[in-house]
C-alpha positions in Angstrom: 12.0 5.4 -14.7 13.4 2.4 -16.5 10.4 0.5 -17.9 10.1 -2.9 -19.6 7.2 -3.5 -22.0 6.3 -7.1 -22.8 3.7 -6.7 -25.6 3.4 -8.7 -28.8 1.1 -6.3 -30.6 3.6 -4.0 -32.5 1.1 -1.1 -32.7 0.4 -1.1 -29.0 4.1 -1.6 -28.1 5.2 1.3 -30.4 2.5 3.5 -29.0 3.6 2.9 -25.4 7.3 3.1 -26.3 6.9 6.4 -28.0 4.7 7.9 -25.3 6.9 6.8 -22.4 10.1 8.0 -24.0 8.5 11.4 -24.7 7.9 11.5 -20.9 11.6 11.0 -20.4 11.6 7.4 -19.4 14.0 4.7 -20.5 12.1 2.0 -22.3 12.9 -1.6 -23.5 10.4 -3.6 -25.4 10.1 -7.3 -26.2 7.4 -9.2 -28.1 7.1 -12.5 -26.3 6.8 -13.9 -22.8 10.1 -15.9 -22.7 12.3 -13.0 -23.7 10.4 -10.7 -21.3 10.9 -13.1 -18.4 14.6 -13.4 -19.0 15.0 -9.6 -19.3 12.8 -8.9 -16.2 14.6 -11.4 -14.1 18.1 -10.4 -15.2 18.0 -6.6 -15.2 16.7 -4.0 -12.7 13.5 -2.2 -13.9 11.4 0.3 -12.1 8.2 -1.0 -13.6 6.9 -3.7 -16.0 4.0 -3.3 -18.4 3.0 -6.9 -19.3 0.3 -7.9 -21.8 -1.7 -10.8 -20.5 -2.0 -12.7 -23.9 1.6 -13.3 -25.1 3.0 -16.0 -27.5 5.2 -18.6 -26.0 4.6 -17.8 -22.4 1.5 -15.9 -21.3 1.6 -12.8 -19.1 0.3 -14.5 -16.0 2.9 -17.3 -16.2 5.6 -14.6 -16.6 4.3 -12.8 -13.6 4.0 -15.9 -11.4 7.5 -17.0 -12.3 8.9 -13.6 -11.5 7.2 -13.4 -8.2 8.3 -17.0 -7.4 11.8 -15.9 -8.0 11.5 -13.0 -5.6 11.3 -10.3 -8.3 9.2 -7.5 -6.7 9.2 -5.0 -9.6 5.8 -3.3 -9.9 3.7 -4.8 -12.7 0.9 -3.2 -14.7 -1.0 -5.9 -16.6 -2.6 -5.0 -19.9 -5.4 -7.1 -21.3 -8.5 -7.2 -23.4 -10.2 -9.3 -20.7 -12.0 -7.0 -18.4 -14.3 -9.3 -16.4 -14.0 -9.3 -12.6 -12.8 -12.9 -12.6 -10.0 -11.9 -15.0 -9.0 -8.9 -13.0 -8.9 -11.0 -9.8 -6.8 -13.7 -11.5 -4.3 -11.1 -12.7 -3.9 -9.5 -9.3 -3.7 -12.8 -7.5 -0.9 -13.9 -9.9 1.1 -11.0 -8.6 0.1 -8.1 -10.7 0.0 -4.7 -8.9 -2.6 -3.1 -11.2 -4.7 -4.0 -14.2 -5.6 -1.9 -17.2 -8.1 -3.0 -19.9 -7.6 -2.3 -23.6 -8.3 0.1 -25.1 -6.9 2.6 -22.7 -5.8 6.2 -22.6 -2.1 6.8 -22.4 -2.6 9.4 -19.7 -4.3 6.8 -17.4 -1.5 4.3 -18.0 1.1 6.8 -17.2 -0.7 7.9 -14.0 -1.1 4.2 -12.9 2.6 3.6 -13.5 3.6 6.6 -11.5 1.3 5.5 -8.7 2.8 2.0 -8.7 6.4 3.3 -8.5 5.5 5.5 -5.5 4.2 2.6 -3.5 6.6 1.2 -0.9 7.6 -2.4 -1.6 5.5 -4.8 0.4 8.4 -5.8 2.6 9.0 -2.2 3.6 5.5 -1.7 5.0 5.9 -1.9 8.8 3.8 -4.5 10.6 4.9 -3.4 14.1 4.4 0.1 15.4 6.4 1.3 18.4 6.1 4.5 20.5 8.3 4.6 23.6 7.6 1.4 25.4 4.3 0.8 23.6 4.3 -1.8 20.8 1.5 -2.8 18.4 1.8 -5.9 16.2 -0.6 -5.3 13.3 -0.4 -9.0 12.1 -1.0 -10.6 15.5 -3.4 -7.8 16.5 -1.7 -7.5 19.8 -0.6 -4.6 22.0 2.0 -4.5 24.8 3.5 -1.8 26.9 6.8 -2.5 28.7 6.3 -6.1 27.6 2.9 -6.4 29.3 -0.1 -7.4 27.2 -3.0 -4.9 26.9 -6.4 -6.2 25.9 -8.2 -3.9 23.5 -11.6 -3.9 21.8 -11.5 -3.7 18.0 -12.4 0.0 18.0 -9.9 0.8 20.7 -7.2 -1.0 18.6 -8.1 1.1 15.5 -8.0 4.2 17.6 -4.6 3.4 19.1 -3.2 2.4 15.7 -4.2 5.8 14.2 -2.6 7.6 17.2 0.6 5.6 16.8 0.8 6.2 13.1 0.5 9.9 13.9 2.7 9.9 17.0 4.0 13.3 17.9 1.3 15.1 15.9 -2.0 16.5 17.0 -5.0 14.5 15.8 -8.2 16.4 15.9 -11.6 15.0 16.8 -12.7 15.3 13.2 -9.6 13.3 12.0 -10.5 10.6 14.5 -14.1 10.5 13.4 -13.2 10.2 9.8 -10.3 7.7 10.0 -11.4 5.5 12.9 -15.2 5.6 12.6 -15.5 6.5 8.9 -17.9 9.4 10.0 -17.8 12.3 7.6 -20.1 14.3 9.8 -20.2 15.2 13.5 -22.5 12.7 15.3 -23.0 15.2 18.1 -22.0 12.6 20.7 -19.0 12.0 23.0 -18.0 8.8 21.2 -14.4 10.0 20.7 -14.0 11.2 24.2 -15.5 8.0 25.7 -13.1 5.8 23.6 -10.1 7.9 24.4 -10.9 7.7 28.1 -11.2 3.9 27.9 -8.0 3.6 25.9 -6.1 5.8 28.1 -7.2 3.8 31.2 -5.9 0.6 29.6 -2.7 2.1 28.2 -1.7 4.2 31.1 -2.8 1.9 33.9 0.0 1.5 36.5 2.3 3.8 34.5 4.0 6.9 35.7 4.5 8.3 32.2 1.5 9.5 30.2 1.6 8.7 26.5 -1.9 9.8 25.4 -2.1 13.5 25.9 -5.0 16.0 25.5 -4.1 19.1 23.6 -6.6 21.7 24.9 -8.9 23.0 22.2 -7.2 21.0 19.4 -7.4 17.2 20.0 -5.0 14.5 21.2 -1.4 13.4 20.6 0.6 10.3 21.4 3.8 11.4 23.1 6.7 10.0 21.2 9.3 11.9 23.2 12.0 9.3 24.2 12.7 11.0 27.5 
């Protein structure tokens, strides 16, 4: 990874720089907000480590300016301010994660790796499609062949999970855990009842069946284009 550290404390900056380079990363380091902003806006980095309290231009201002300019590089904020309000303010300014000083280097490294693995926000799909079935996650709407399907909230959740796993078998246990947040078997037919209702709404008037029962295993949403 190519990482930019914006940190005015020489000891902390040196500690981070040495540790990240030992992990094989390319690291640049600046000691004030203005230089950090210019560098972060002008060069591609995989991640930024930004101290909140910086001379010249503070870390939150750097972050807001970068986000306002459309720079989406993942940012890990470092700070001595660990209150909930401080954390919320940092995240709302555009930070992706927040680490309070003093910190363990291993935790910082793990958080950076996790940030870089995340897909950019713009790459997260907001519309799911399987065959002629379409779900708009932002509008909370579902259509099939262009015709609107009215679903209850739980039915919507159930269909979303099936669509995200289209073509794969989803077991009853998986549905209980991910749709109902049950981590035990309630010994009811709650899954079967909702699948039946959902199937009636999604398949109504259609010759092609999308929600299929896999005997002895669970259910699958047929994503075969044929």
